[in-house]
OpenMM code with the backbone's topology and positions (N, CA, C; nanometers):
from openmm import Vec3, app, unit

residues = "MET ALA TYR ASP ASP ASP SER ARG LEU ALA ARG LYS ALA GLN ARG GLY ASP ARG GLU ALA PHE GLU VAL ILE LEU THR ARG TYR GLU ARG PRO ILE PHE SER PHE ILE TYR HIS PHE PHE HIS ASN PRO SER LEU CYS GLU ASP LEU THR GLN GLU THR PHE LEU ARG ALA TRP ARG PHE ILE LYS SER PHE ARG PRO LYS GLU LYS LEU SER THR TRP LEU PHE SER ILE ALA LYS ASN LEU CYS ILE ASP GLU LEU ARG ARG MET ARG ASN GLY THR THR VAL ASP ILE ASP ALA VAL ASP PRO GLU ALA LEU VAL SER GLU GLY ASP HIS GLY GLY ASN PRO LEU ASP ALA SER ILE ARG LEU GLN GLU GLY ASP MET LEU ARG ARG ALA ILE ALA ARG MET PRO GLU LYS TYR ARG ALA CYS ILE ILE LEU PHE TYR PHE ASN GLU LEU SER TYR GLU GLU ILE ALA GLN VAL MET ASP ILE SER LEU SER ASN THR LYS ILE LEU LEU PHE ARG GLY LYS LYS MET LEU ALA GLY LEU TYR ARG GLU ASP ARG GLY GLY LYS VAL".split()
positions = [
    Vec3(24.1342, 15.6265, 3.1148),
    Vec3(24.1040, 15.5832, 2.9778),
    Vec3(24.1871, 15.6644, 2.8776),
    Vec3(24.1993, 15.7969, 2.8976),
    Vec3(24.2760, 15.8790, 2.8040),
    Vec3(24.4226, 15.8344, 2.8044),
    Vec3(24.4741, 15.8048, 2.9221),
    Vec3(24.6163, 15.7594, 2.9303),
    Vec3(24.6394, 15.6388, 2.8477),
    Vec3(24.5472, 15.5405, 2.8579),
    Vec3(24.5595, 15.4170, 2.7832),
    Vec3(24.5463, 15.4461, 2.6325),
    Vec3(24.4524, 15.5327, 2.5999),
    Vec3(24.4306, 15.5712, 2.4605),
    Vec3(24.5555, 15.6464, 2.4096),
    Vec3(24.6089, 15.7349, 2.4854),
    Vec3(24.7354, 15.8049, 2.4433),
    Vec3(24.8455, 15.7104, 2.4208),
    Vec3(24.8613, 15.6115, 2.5107),
    Vec3(24.9646, 15.5168, 2.4996),
    Vec3(24.9516, 15.4340, 2.3702),
    Vec3(24.8300, 15.3962, 2.3397),
    Vec3(24.8018, 15.3196, 2.2217),
    Vec3(24.8321, 15.4010, 2.0993),
    Vec3(24.7877, 15.5281, 2.0976),
    Vec3(24.8134, 15.6183, 1.9859),
    Vec3(24.9666, 15.6419, 1.9645),
    Vec3(25.0351, 15.6552, 2.0767),
    Vec3(25.1790, 15.6776, 2.0683),
    Vec3(25.2511, 15.5563, 2.0066),
    Vec3(25.2084, 15.4374, 2.0510),
    Vec3(25.2679, 15.3157, 1.9951),
    Vec3(25.2430, 15.3047, 1.8432),
    Vec3(25.1227, 15.3392, 1.8015),
    Vec3(25.0883, 15.3419, 1.6553),
    Vec3(25.1757, 15.4429, 1.5849),
    Vec3(25.1910, 15.5631, 1.6440),
    Vec3(25.2719, 15.6674, 1.5824),
    Vec3(25.4167, 15.6229, 1.5754),
    Vec3(25.4636, 15.5512, 1.6734),
    Vec3(25.6009, 15.5014, 1.6708),
    Vec3(25.6245, 15.4052, 1.5554),
    Vec3(25.5194, 15.3417, 1.5117),
    Vec3(25.5254, 15.2516, 1.3977),
    Vec3(25.5002, 15.3250, 1.2676),
    Vec3(25.4899, 15.4593, 1.2722),
    Vec3(25.4779, 15.5367, 1.1506),
    Vec3(25.3378, 15.5746, 1.1132),
    Vec3(25.2426, 15.5444, 1.1986),
    Vec3(25.0978, 15.5742, 1.1688),
    Vec3(25.0731, 15.7265, 1.1831),
    Vec3(25.0662, 15.7928, 1.0678),
    Vec3(25.0449, 15.9425, 1.0727),
    Vec3(24.9058, 15.9768, 1.1210),
    Vec3(24.8084, 15.8941, 1.0924),
    Vec3(24.6696, 15.9211, 1.1403),
    Vec3(24.6668, 15.9201, 1.2928),
    Vec3(24.7379, 15.8300, 1.3585),
    Vec3(24.7433, 15.8267, 1.5022),
    Vec3(24.8045, 15.9501, 1.5558),
    Vec3(24.9128, 15.9989, 1.4892),
    Vec3(24.9793, 16.1184, 1.5310),
    Vec3(24.8871, 16.2406, 1.5115),
    Vec3(24.8083, 16.2384, 1.4086),
    Vec3(24.7144, 16.3483, 1.3868),
    Vec3(24.6116, 16.3584, 1.5010),
    Vec3(24.5696, 16.2425, 1.5530),
    Vec3(24.4790, 16.2429, 1.6685),
    Vec3(24.5504, 16.3070, 1.7885),
    Vec3(24.6749, 16.2673, 1.8091),
    Vec3(24.7553, 16.3270, 1.9171),
    Vec3(24.7625, 16.4757, 1.8985),
    Vec3(24.7948, 16.5212, 1.7801),
    Vec3(24.8074, 16.6634, 1.7513),
    Vec3(24.6772, 16.7340, 1.7784),
    Vec3(24.5627, 16.6800, 1.7321),
    Vec3(24.4330, 16.7401, 1.7539),
    Vec3(24.4013, 16.7483, 1.9053),
    Vec3(24.4404, 16.6461, 1.9773),
    Vec3(24.4064, 16.6377, 2.1218),
    Vec3(24.4909, 16.7373, 2.1998),
    Vec3(24.6178, 16.7574, 2.1660),
    Vec3(24.7074, 16.8335, 2.2499),
    Vec3(24.7528, 16.9698, 2.1914),
    Vec3(24.7084, 17.0000, 2.0703),
    Vec3(24.7534, 17.1264, 2.0129),
    Vec3(24.7066, 17.2489, 2.0960),
    Vec3(24.5847, 17.2478, 2.1391),
    Vec3(24.5364, 17.3635, 2.2205),
    Vec3(24.5997, 17.3789, 2.3547),
    Vec3(24.6100, 17.2657, 2.4331),
    Vec3(24.6791, 17.2763, 2.5635),
    Vec3(24.8275, 17.3196, 2.5515),
    Vec3(24.8970, 17.2721, 2.4456),
    Vec3(25.0372, 17.3093, 2.4267),
    Vec3(25.0441, 17.4583, 2.3889),
    Vec3(24.9569, 17.4994, 2.2996),
    Vec3(24.9531, 17.6408, 2.2610),
    Vec3(24.9296, 17.7303, 2.3838),
    Vec3(24.8320, 17.6910, 2.4633),
    Vec3(24.7976, 17.7655, 2.5862),
    Vec3(24.9198, 17.7767, 2.6840),
    Vec3(24.9894, 17.6651, 2.6953),
    Vec3(25.1077, 17.6628, 2.7825),
    Vec3(25.2106, 17.7651, 2.7302),
    Vec3(25.2381, 17.7588, 2.6013),
    Vec3(25.3380, 17.8450, 2.5428),
    Vec3(25.2933, 17.9914, 2.5454),
    Vec3(25.1649, 18.0146, 2.5307),
    Vec3(25.1082, 18.1494, 2.5308),
    Vec3(25.1320, 18.2171, 2.6666),
    Vec3(25.1343, 18.1436, 2.7766),
    Vec3(25.1577, 18.2015, 2.9078),
    Vec3(25.3023, 18.2445, 2.9226),
    Vec3(25.3886, 18.1992, 2.8358),
    Vec3(25.5280, 18.2468, 2.8358),
    Vec3(25.5442, 18.3753, 2.7491),
    Vec3(25.4787, 18.3767, 2.6333),
    Vec3(25.5129, 18.4791, 2.5362),
    Vec3(25.4018, 18.5741, 2.5007),
    Vec3(25.2717, 18.5345, 2.5045),
    Vec3(25.1597, 18.6207, 2.4709),
    Vec3(25.1722, 18.6806, 2.3334),
    Vec3(25.2356, 18.6113, 2.2433),
    Vec3(25.2512, 18.6540, 2.1032),
    Vec3(25.1958, 18.5404, 2.0211),
    Vec3(25.0699, 18.5536, 1.9701),
    Vec3(25.0071, 18.4422, 1.8995),
    Vec3(25.0920, 18.3832, 1.7846),
    Vec3(25.1557, 18.4666, 1.7100),
    Vec3(25.2405, 18.4192, 1.5996),
    Vec3(25.3534, 18.3300, 1.6471),
    Vec3(25.4269, 18.3817, 1.7459),
    Vec3(25.5397, 18.3042, 1.8016),
    Vec3(25.4876, 18.1778, 1.8681),
    Vec3(25.3731, 18.1861, 1.9328),
    Vec3(25.3139, 18.0670, 2.0042),
    Vec3(25.2769, 17.9644, 1.8970),
    Vec3(25.2231, 18.0058, 1.7870),
    Vec3(25.1868, 17.9123, 1.6837),
    Vec3(25.3126, 17.8401, 1.6303),
    Vec3(25.4170, 17.9244, 1.6084),
    Vec3(25.5446, 17.8623, 1.5578),
    Vec3(25.6020, 17.7621, 1.6591),
    Vec3(25.6051, 17.7995, 1.7893),
    Vec3(25.6572, 17.7060, 1.8871),
    Vec3(25.5719, 17.5855, 1.9074),
    Vec3(25.4401, 17.5979, 1.8966),
    Vec3(25.3497, 17.4847, 1.8990),
    Vec3(25.3779, 17.3891, 1.7864),
    Vec3(25.3888, 17.4466, 1.6647),
    Vec3(25.4212, 17.3655, 1.5502),
    Vec3(25.5568, 17.2946, 1.5680),
    Vec3(25.6537, 17.3671, 1.6189),
    Vec3(25.7853, 17.3064, 1.6368),
    Vec3(25.7784, 17.1959, 1.7450),
    Vec3(25.6924, 17.2143, 1.8441),
    Vec3(25.6760, 17.1089, 1.9486),
    Vec3(25.6304, 16.9796, 1.8845),
    Vec3(25.5313, 16.9890, 1.7933),
    Vec3(25.4805, 16.8690, 1.7329),
    Vec3(25.5724, 16.8145, 1.6225),
    Vec3(25.6421, 16.8993, 1.5586),
    Vec3(25.7440, 16.8495, 1.4629),
    Vec3(25.8532, 16.7692, 1.5342),
    Vec3(25.8938, 16.8198, 1.6484),
    Vec3(25.9933, 16.7451, 1.7287),
    Vec3(25.9355, 16.6161, 1.7864),
    Vec3(25.8082, 16.6245, 1.8250),
    Vec3(25.7429, 16.5051, 1.8802),
    Vec3(25.7397, 16.3968, 1.7738),
    Vec3(25.7029, 16.4341, 1.6501),
    Vec3(25.6965, 16.3393, 1.5436),
    Vec3(25.8346, 16.2825, 1.5133),
    Vec3(25.9329, 16.3738, 1.5082),
    Vec3(26.0670, 16.3303, 1.4793),
    Vec3(26.1251, 16.2336, 1.5821),
    Vec3(26.0903, 16.2587, 1.7120),
    Vec3(26.1438, 16.1798, 1.8174),
    Vec3(26.0449, 16.0869, 1.8849),
    Vec3(25.9395, 16.0562, 1.8184),
    Vec3(25.8310, 15.9730, 1.8759),
    Vec3(25.8829, 15.8368, 1.9213),
    Vec3(25.9852, 15.7861, 1.8514),
    Vec3(26.0393, 15.6590, 1.8894),
    Vec3(26.1089, 15.6579, 2.0257),
    Vec3(26.1503, 15.7821, 2.0685),
    Vec3(26.2089, 15.7885, 2.2026),
    Vec3(26.1048, 15.7983, 2.3166),
    Vec3(25.9772, 15.8143, 2.2808),
    Vec3(25.8741, 15.8207, 2.3814),
    Vec3(25.8562, 15.6788, 2.4425),
    Vec3(25.8559, 15.6751, 2.5815),
    Vec3(25.8329, 15.5507, 2.6493),
    Vec3(25.6874, 15.5412, 2.6898),
    Vec3(25.6140, 15.4430, 2.6329),
    Vec3(25.4663, 15.4342, 2.6612),
    Vec3(25.4314, 15.4238, 2.8091),
    Vec3(25.5224, 15.3985, 2.8973),
    Vec3(25.4901, 15.3976, 3.0383),
    Vec3(25.4769, 15.5399, 3.0921),
    Vec3(25.5279, 15.6400, 3.0199),
    Vec3(25.5126, 15.7806, 3.0578),
    Vec3(25.3773, 15.8270, 3.0084),
    Vec3(25.3367, 15.9447, 3.0631),
    Vec3(25.2176, 16.0055, 3.0089),
    Vec3(25.2583, 16.0862, 2.8843),
    Vec3(25.1848, 16.0713, 2.7805),
    Vec3(25.2103, 16.1397, 2.6546),
    Vec3(25.2037, 16.2923, 2.6763),
    Vec3(25.1066, 16.3400, 2.7514),
    Vec3(25.0942, 16.4866, 2.7736),
    Vec3(25.2179, 16.5378, 2.8416),
    Vec3(25.2723, 16.4657, 2.9365),
    Vec3(25.3909, 16.5082, 3.0075),
    Vec3(25.5090, 16.5207, 2.9149),
    Vec3(25.5201, 16.4202, 2.8264),
    Vec3(25.6321, 16.4229, 2.7291),
    Vec3(25.6180, 16.5403, 2.6345),
    Vec3(25.4952, 16.5752, 2.5880),
    Vec3(25.4703, 16.6850, 2.4962),
    Vec3(25.5017, 16.8189, 2.5690),
    Vec3(25.4548, 16.8320, 2.6903),
    Vec3(25.4813, 16.9523, 2.7668),
    Vec3(25.6332, 16.9722, 2.7891),
    Vec3(25.7088, 16.8638, 2.8076),
    Vec3(25.8499, 16.8735, 2.8267),
    Vec3(25.9141, 16.9299, 2.7005),
    Vec3(25.8702, 16.8833, 2.5838),
    Vec3(25.9267, 16.9346, 2.4619),
    Vec3(25.8945, 17.0875, 2.4487),
    Vec3(25.7655, 17.1234, 2.4774),
    Vec3(25.7258, 17.2630, 2.4664),
    Vec3(25.8035, 17.3493, 2.5689),
    Vec3(25.8207, 17.2980, 2.6895),
    Vec3(25.8965, 17.3774, 2.7912),
    Vec3(26.0379, 17.4037, 2.7464),
    Vec3(26.1041, 17.2983, 2.6918),
    Vec3(26.2426, 17.3167, 2.6451),
    Vec3(26.2502, 17.4201, 2.5290),
    Vec3(26.1508, 17.4182, 2.4389),
    Vec3(26.1478, 17.5143, 2.3283),
    Vec3(26.1278, 17.6540, 2.3892),
    Vec3(26.0417, 17.6693, 2.4870),
    Vec3(26.0208, 17.8005, 2.5502),
    Vec3(26.1468, 17.8558, 2.6165),
    Vec3(26.2186, 17.7674, 2.6834),
    Vec3(26.3411, 17.8096, 2.7531),
    Vec3(26.4412, 17.8473, 2.6477),
    Vec3(26.4524, 17.7699, 2.5415),
    Vec3(26.5453, 17.8028, 2.4321),
    Vec3(26.5124, 17.9390, 2.3716),
    Vec3(26.3847, 17.9651, 2.3530),
    Vec3(26.3420, 18.0926, 2.2907),
    Vec3(26.3662, 18.2097, 2.3858),
    Vec3(26.3411, 18.1907, 2.5107),
    Vec3(26.3644, 18.2964, 2.6117),
    Vec3(26.5124, 18.3295, 2.6131),
    Vec3(26.5990, 18.2306, 2.6074),
    Vec3(26.7448, 18.2512, 2.6079),
    Vec3(26.7853, 18.3295, 2.4795),
    Vec3(26.7277, 18.2839, 2.3672),
    Vec3(26.7568, 18.3479, 2.2425),
    Vec3(26.7153, 18.4964, 2.2438),
    Vec3(26.5972, 18.5224, 2.3015),
    Vec3(26.5524, 18.6597, 2.3116),
    Vec3(26.6392, 18.7424, 2.4014),
    Vec3(26.6845, 18.6823, 2.5121),
    Vec3(26.7706, 18.7584, 2.6041),
    Vec3(26.9059, 18.7925, 2.5409),
    Vec3(26.9528, 18.7027, 2.4580),
    Vec3(27.0823, 18.7281, 2.3931),
    Vec3(27.0686, 18.8240, 2.2771),
    Vec3(26.9503, 18.8386, 2.2283),
    Vec3(26.9296, 18.9323, 2.1084),
    Vec3(26.8431, 19.0473, 2.1522),
    Vec3(26.7137, 19.0283, 2.1310),
    Vec3(26.6222, 19.1327, 2.1679),
    Vec3(26.5547, 19.0998, 2.2994),
    Vec3(26.4836, 19.1919, 2.3565),
    Vec3(26.4153, 19.1659, 2.4803),
    Vec3(26.2664, 19.1259, 2.4562),
    Vec3(26.2062, 19.0617, 2.5502),
    Vec3(26.0672, 19.0276, 2.5403),
    Vec3(25.9839, 19.1536, 2.5568),
    Vec3(25.8948, 19.1817, 2.4624),
    Vec3(25.8110, 19.2992, 2.4626),
    Vec3(25.6919, 19.2696, 2.5579),
    Vec3(25.7106, 19.3076, 2.6837),
    Vec3(25.6067, 19.2754, 2.7844),
    Vec3(25.4776, 19.3561, 2.7582),
    Vec3(25.4889, 19.4719, 2.6876),
    Vec3(25.3689, 19.5446, 2.6568),
    Vec3(25.2899, 19.4908, 2.5423),
    Vec3(25.3452, 19.3911, 2.4738),
    Vec3(25.2695, 19.3304, 2.3645),
    Vec3(25.1725, 19.2226, 2.4171),
    Vec3(25.1831, 19.1980, 2.5463),
    Vec3(25.0978, 19.0922, 2.6037),
    Vec3(24.9585, 19.1448, 2.6241),
    Vec3(24.8609, 19.0594, 2.5965),
    Vec3(24.7199, 19.0972, 2.6129),
    Vec3(24.6770, 19.0648, 2.7557),
    Vec3(24.6530, 19.1697, 2.8388),
    Vec3(24.6185, 19.1412, 2.9778),
    Vec3(24.4819, 19.0752, 2.9889),
    Vec3(24.3995, 19.0821, 2.8882),
    Vec3(24.2684, 19.0127, 2.8960),
    Vec3(24.2814, 18.8643, 2.8928),
    Vec3(24.3973, 18.8144, 2.8537),
    Vec3(24.4204, 18.6698, 2.8442),
    Vec3(24.4094, 18.6076, 2.9869),
    Vec3(24.4336, 18.6874, 3.0910),
    Vec3(24.4312, 18.6307, 3.2258),
    Vec3(24.2896, 18.6447, 3.2886),
    Vec3(24.1988, 18.7097, 3.2164),
    Vec3(24.0656, 18.7268, 3.2719),
    Vec3(23.9802, 18.6235, 3.2045),
    Vec3(23.9052, 18.5457, 3.2816),
    Vec3(23.8217, 18.4382, 3.2263),
    Vec3(23.7017, 18.4893, 3.1542),
    Vec3(23.6448, 18.4039, 3.0764),
    Vec3(23.5254, 18.4419, 2.9929),
    Vec3(23.4151, 18.5007, 3.0803),
    Vec3(23.3916, 18.4415, 3.1938),
    Vec3(23.2831, 18.4843, 3.2802),
    Vec3(23.3080, 18.6220, 3.3435),
    Vec3(23.4301, 18.6732, 3.3379),
    Vec3(23.4595, 18.8003, 3.3969),
    Vec3(23.4278, 18.9213, 3.3110),
    Vec3(23.3821, 18.9020, 3.1858),
    Vec3(23.3596, 19.0130, 3.1013),
    Vec3(23.2251, 19.0803, 3.1225),
    Vec3(23.1345, 19.0188, 3.1905),
    Vec3(23.0023, 19.0775, 3.2152),
    Vec3(23.0048, 19.1631, 3.3398),
    Vec3(22.8902, 19.2234, 3.3685),
    Vec3(22.8747, 19.2952, 3.4964),
    Vec3(22.9273, 19.4378, 3.4865),
    Vec3(22.9639, 19.4870, 3.6017),
    Vec3(23.0047, 19.6222, 3.6251),
    Vec3(23.1348, 19.6533, 3.5466),
    Vec3(23.1330, 19.7571, 3.4639),
    Vec3(23.2521, 19.7881, 3.3859),
    Vec3(23.3724, 19.8276, 3.4756),
    Vec3(23.3415, 19.8898, 3.5933),
    Vec3(23.4505, 19.9212, 3.6826),
    Vec3(23.5195, 19.7977, 3.7382),
    Vec3(23.4362, 19.6999, 3.7755),
    Vec3(23.4886, 19.5713, 3.8237),
    Vec3(23.5708, 19.5046, 3.7127),
    Vec3(23.5212, 19.5066, 3.5912),
    Vec3(23.5956, 19.4458, 3.4779),
    Vec3(23.7306, 19.5144, 3.4576),
    Vec3(23.7330, 19.6485, 3.4722),
    Vec3(23.8529, 19.7248, 3.4547),
    Vec3(23.9539, 19.6910, 3.5608),
    Vec3(23.9062, 19.6788, 3.6878),
    Vec3(23.9943, 19.6420, 3.7962),
    Vec3(24.0533, 19.5024, 3.7729),
    Vec3(23.9686, 19.4058, 3.7285),
    Vec3(24.0140, 19.2686, 3.7042),
    Vec3(24.1243, 19.2709, 3.5896),
    Vec3(24.1019, 19.3533, 3.4884),
    Vec3(24.2033, 19.3634, 3.3810),
    Vec3(24.3328, 19.4195, 3.4328),
    Vec3(24.3265, 19.5223, 3.5181),
    Vec3(24.4495, 19.5798, 3.5764),
    Vec3(24.5170, 19.4764, 3.6658),
    Vec3(24.4446, 19.4077, 3.7432),
    Vec3(24.5042, 19.3048, 3.8302),
    Vec3(24.5608, 19.1926, 3.7498),
    Vec3(24.4961, 19.1511, 3.6400),
    Vec3(24.5464, 19.0499, 3.5503),
    Vec3(24.6758, 19.0946, 3.4845),
    Vec3(24.6792, 19.2244, 3.4481),
    Vec3(24.8017, 19.2808, 3.3885),
    Vec3(24.9173, 19.2794, 3.4877),
    Vec3(24.8886, 19.3139, 3.6102),
    Vec3(24.9945, 19.3160, 3.7130),
    Vec3(25.0431, 19.1744, 3.7439),
    Vec3(24.9480, 19.0790, 3.7447),
    Vec3(24.9846, 18.9390, 3.7636),
    Vec3(25.0713, 18.8896, 3.6493),
    Vec3(25.0296, 18.9212, 3.5299),
    Vec3(25.1067, 18.8774, 3.4084),
    Vec3(25.2497, 18.9341, 3.4133),
    Vec3(25.2627, 19.0618, 3.4498),
    Vec3(25.3949, 19.1240, 3.4624),
    Vec3(25.4780, 19.0582, 3.5709),
    Vec3(25.4174, 19.0257, 3.6789),
    Vec3(25.4877, 18.9547, 3.7879),
    Vec3(25.5352, 18.8182, 3.7470),
    Vec3(25.4546, 18.7481, 3.6794),
    Vec3(25.4942, 18.6129, 3.6284),
    Vec3(25.6062, 18.6273, 3.5280),
    Vec3(25.5996, 18.7265, 3.4389),
    Vec3(25.7016, 18.7516, 3.3397),
    Vec3(25.8390, 18.7815, 3.4046),
    Vec3(25.8377, 18.8426, 3.5192),
    Vec3(25.9617, 18.8782, 3.5900),
    Vec3(26.0224, 18.7634, 3.6686),
    Vec3(25.9544, 18.6525, 3.6781),
    Vec3(26.0096, 18.5371, 3.7557),
    Vec3(26.1130, 18.4637, 3.6781),
    Vec3(26.2114, 18.4034, 3.7436),
    Vec3(26.3094, 18.3212, 3.6763),
    Vec3(26.2390, 18.2025, 3.6067),
    Vec3(26.2977, 18.1574, 3.4959),
    Vec3(26.2320, 18.0572, 3.4098),
    Vec3(26.1827, 17.9339, 3.4844),
    Vec3(26.2612, 17.8781, 3.5759),
    Vec3(26.2161, 17.7549, 3.6388),
    Vec3(26.0978, 17.7764, 3.7271),
    Vec3(26.0866, 17.8884, 3.7954),
    Vec3(25.9708, 17.9190, 3.8775),
    Vec3(25.8495, 17.9524, 3.7905),
    Vec3(25.8714, 18.0259, 3.6822),
    Vec3(25.7650, 18.0644, 3.5928),
    Vec3(25.7018, 17.9394, 3.5329),
    Vec3(25.7905, 17.8462, 3.4858),
    Vec3(25.7392, 17.7241, 3.4244),
    Vec3(25.6557, 17.6422, 3.5228),
    Vec3(25.6992, 17.6310, 3.6463),
    Vec3(25.6288, 17.5544, 3.7476),
    Vec3(25.4910, 17.6184, 3.7739),
    Vec3(25.4911, 17.7505, 3.7929),
    Vec3(25.3650, 17.8227, 3.8169),
    Vec3(25.2672, 17.8053, 3.7035),
    Vec3(25.3147, 17.8210, 3.5793),
    Vec3(25.2282, 17.8041, 3.4619),
    Vec3(25.1740, 17.6635, 3.4522),
    Vec3(25.2623, 17.5650, 3.4696),
    Vec3(25.2166, 17.4244, 3.4569),
    Vec3(25.1163, 17.3909, 3.5639),
    Vec3(25.1344, 17.4436, 3.6830),
    Vec3(25.0442, 17.4081, 3.7958),
    Vec3(24.9114, 17.4827, 3.7824),
    Vec3(24.9151, 17.6145, 3.7712),
    Vec3(24.7903, 17.6944, 3.7732),
    Vec3(24.7207, 17.7084, 3.6422),
    Vec3(24.7907, 17.7176, 3.5335),
    Vec3(24.7273, 17.7384, 3.4024),
    Vec3(24.7016, 17.6089, 3.3296),
    Vec3(24.7939, 17.5144, 3.3418),
    Vec3(24.7795, 17.3885, 3.2750),
    Vec3(24.7300, 17.2784, 3.3623),
    Vec3(24.7161, 17.3101, 3.4922),
    Vec3(24.6600, 17.2185, 3.5913),
    Vec3(24.7268, 17.0800, 3.5953),
    Vec3(24.8585, 17.0811, 3.5837),
    Vec3(24.9350, 16.9551, 3.5973),
    Vec3(24.9558, 16.9263, 3.7417),
    Vec3(24.9656, 16.7966, 3.7737),
    Vec3(24.9898, 16.7558, 3.9107),
    Vec3(25.1351, 16.7763, 3.9424),
    Vec3(25.1740, 16.7676, 4.0711),
    Vec3(25.3131, 16.7767, 4.1111),
    Vec3(25.4011, 16.6737, 4.0372),
    Vec3(25.3502, 16.5515, 4.0287),
    Vec3(25.4243, 16.4426, 3.9630),
    Vec3(25.4480, 16.4724, 3.8151),
    Vec3(25.3425, 16.5276, 3.7490),
    Vec3(25.3572, 16.5591, 3.6077),
    Vec3(25.4559, 16.6772, 3.5870),
    Vec3(25.4498, 16.7729, 3.6736),
    Vec3(25.5423, 16.8874, 3.6667),
    Vec3(25.6855, 16.8354, 3.6874),
    Vec3(25.7042, 16.7453, 3.7797),
    Vec3(25.8371, 16.6876, 3.8015),
    Vec3(25.8886, 16.6204, 3.6769),
    Vec3(25.8054, 16.5514, 3.6098),
    Vec3(25.8462, 16.4866, 3.4852),
    Vec3(25.8786, 16.5853, 3.3746),
    Vec3(25.7888, 16.6847, 3.3589),
    Vec3(25.8091, 16.7884, 3.2557),
    Vec3(25.9390, 16.8634, 3.2821),
    Vec3(25.9623, 16.9005, 3.4067),
    Vec3(26.0807, 16.9813, 3.4406),
    Vec3(26.2051, 16.8943, 3.4608),
    Vec3(26.1882, 16.7604, 3.4640),
    Vec3(26.2983, 16.6713, 3.4845),
    Vec3(26.3673, 16.6969, 3.6157),
    Vec3(26.2825, 16.7072, 3.7195),
    Vec3(26.3341, 16.7263, 3.8562),
    Vec3(26.2584, 16.6305, 3.9504),
    Vec3(26.3071, 16.6190, 4.0732),
    Vec3(26.2430, 16.5298, 4.1676),
    Vec3(26.1054, 16.5899, 4.2142),
    Vec3(26.0240, 16.5048, 4.2727),
    Vec3(25.8964, 16.5451, 4.3262),
    Vec3(25.9177, 16.6509, 4.4360),
    Vec3(26.0145, 16.6242, 4.5213),
    Vec3(26.0425, 16.7200, 4.6384),
    Vec3(26.0910, 16.8560, 4.5804),
    Vec3(26.1738, 16.8553, 4.4773),
    Vec3(26.2177, 16.9788, 4.4173),
    Vec3(26.1006, 17.0552, 4.3518),
    Vec3(26.0087, 16.9791, 4.2962),
    Vec3(25.8885, 17.0414, 4.2356),
    Vec3(25.8105, 17.1148, 4.3455),
    Vec3(25.7905, 17.0534, 4.4553),
    Vec3(25.7145, 17.1111, 4.5695),
    Vec3(25.7922, 17.2374, 4.6144),
    Vec3(25.9198, 17.2289, 4.6272),
    Vec3(26.0009, 17.3399, 4.6768),
    Vec3(25.9902, 17.4571, 4.5736),
    Vec3(26.0034, 17.4292, 4.4448),
    Vec3(25.9964, 17.5307, 4.3427),
    Vec3(25.8576, 17.5976, 4.3447),
    Vec3(25.7513, 17.5152, 4.3577),
    Vec3(25.6185, 17.5770, 4.3601),
    Vec3(25.5977, 17.6610, 4.4863),
    Vec3(25.6486, 17.6113, 4.6030),
    Vec3(25.6314, 17.6874, 4.7247),
    Vec3(25.7037, 17.8197, 4.7154),
    Vec3(25.8300, 17.8156, 4.6694),
    Vec3(25.9078, 17.9351, 4.6570),
    Vec3(25.8550, 18.0247, 4.5449),
    Vec3(25.8065, 17.9615, 4.4373),
    Vec3(25.7510, 18.0363, 4.3256),
    Vec3(25.6273, 18.1157, 4.3711),
    Vec3(25.5423, 18.0534, 4.4510),
    Vec3(25.4202, 18.1202, 4.4981),
    Vec3(25.4609, 18.2415, 4.5882),
    Vec3(25.5586, 18.2217, 4.6756),
    Vec3(25.6027, 18.3328, 4.7598),
    Vec3(25.6643, 18.4447, 4.6751),
    Vec3(25.7443, 18.4045, 4.5747),
    Vec3(25.8049, 18.5033, 4.4866),
    Vec3(25.6999, 18.5795, 4.4067),
    Vec3(25.6069, 18.5071, 4.3549),
    Vec3(25.4971, 18.5703, 4.2778),
    Vec3(25.4183, 18.6638, 4.3653),
    Vec3(25.3858, 18.6264, 4.4855),
    Vec3(25.3140, 18.7120, 4.5799),
    Vec3(25.3934, 18.8407, 4.6083),
    Vec3(25.5237, 18.8259, 4.6245),
    Vec3(25.6125, 18.9431, 4.6500),
    Vec3(25.6194, 19.0352, 4.5293),
    Vec3(25.6333, 18.9799, 4.4103),
    Vec3(25.6375, 19.0589, 4.2916),
    Vec3(25.5034, 19.1340, 4.2671),
    Vec3(25.3978, 19.0586, 4.2901),
    Vec3(25.2597, 19.1156, 4.2701),
    Vec3(25.2406, 19.2282, 4.3734),
    Vec3(25.2862, 19.2038, 4.4938),
    Vec3(25.2753, 19.3057, 4.6018),
    Vec3(25.3537, 19.4354, 4.5638),
    Vec3(25.4716, 19.4162, 4.5075),
    Vec3(25.5542, 19.5286, 4.4592),
    Vec3(25.4775, 19.6096, 4.3527),
    Vec3(25.4182, 19.5390, 4.2600),
    Vec3(25.3439, 19.6093, 4.1549),
    Vec3(25.2224, 19.6829, 4.2098),
    Vec3(25.1665, 19.6354, 4.3164),
    Vec3(25.0508, 19.7029, 4.3774),
    Vec3(25.0871, 19.8042, 4.4817),
    Vec3(25.2163, 19.8355, 4.4909),
    Vec3(25.2640, 19.9341, 4.5900),
    Vec3(25.2601, 19.8864, 4.7287),
    Vec3(25.2840, 19.7552, 4.7493),
    Vec3(25.2884, 19.6982, 4.8824),
    Vec3(25.1566, 19.6396, 4.9306),
    Vec3(25.0533, 19.6530, 4.8512),
    Vec3(24.9180, 19.6000, 4.8980),
    Vec3(24.8823, 19.4753, 4.8174),
    Vec3(24.8236, 19.3826, 4.8860),
    Vec3(24.7696, 19.2588, 4.8190),
    Vec3(24.6255, 19.2471, 4.8438),
] * unit.nanometer
topology = app.Topology()
chain = topology.addChain("A")
for resn in residues:
    res = topology.addResidue(resn, chain)
    for name in ("N", "CA", "C"):
        topology.addAtom(name, app.Element.getBySymbol(name[0]), res)
């Protein structure tokens, strides 16, 4: 139902209906922000990139093909902006990995209970975040799209503009790479 509704909204937006685009913005602003946040962990930058994602979506809405999923198209725009920003940062300044909030990887339900357990989960979340940040862009994007944004293999393939088999390979290798990086951070223990 949401897919049909998204398609209808996109067609209206393609005809210049700003209210339809507002519905799209309201529906996808939080998931897009969340996706971008897993790259940068800087709320201000994430807000800017989220806004730019939707500005580009509005500017290029006529290029959207209603047979595609709108969410996939929006995540593609966001992914490209993230990659551009990462490249810009590498060419200028470096990403401040210490500015990342390790609590972002700990779910709401994890804050109760034993303080020692919560501290351990925060440390493990921090190590996981650092491991993900050290991954090459294409692997990092696949891991984030799959685990944090819960996209299917097919949706990831569309967002990344790669084949389904390449998506599976990237995820398989990405999981192994992430496990290895995480293991390094833990001193060889998982």
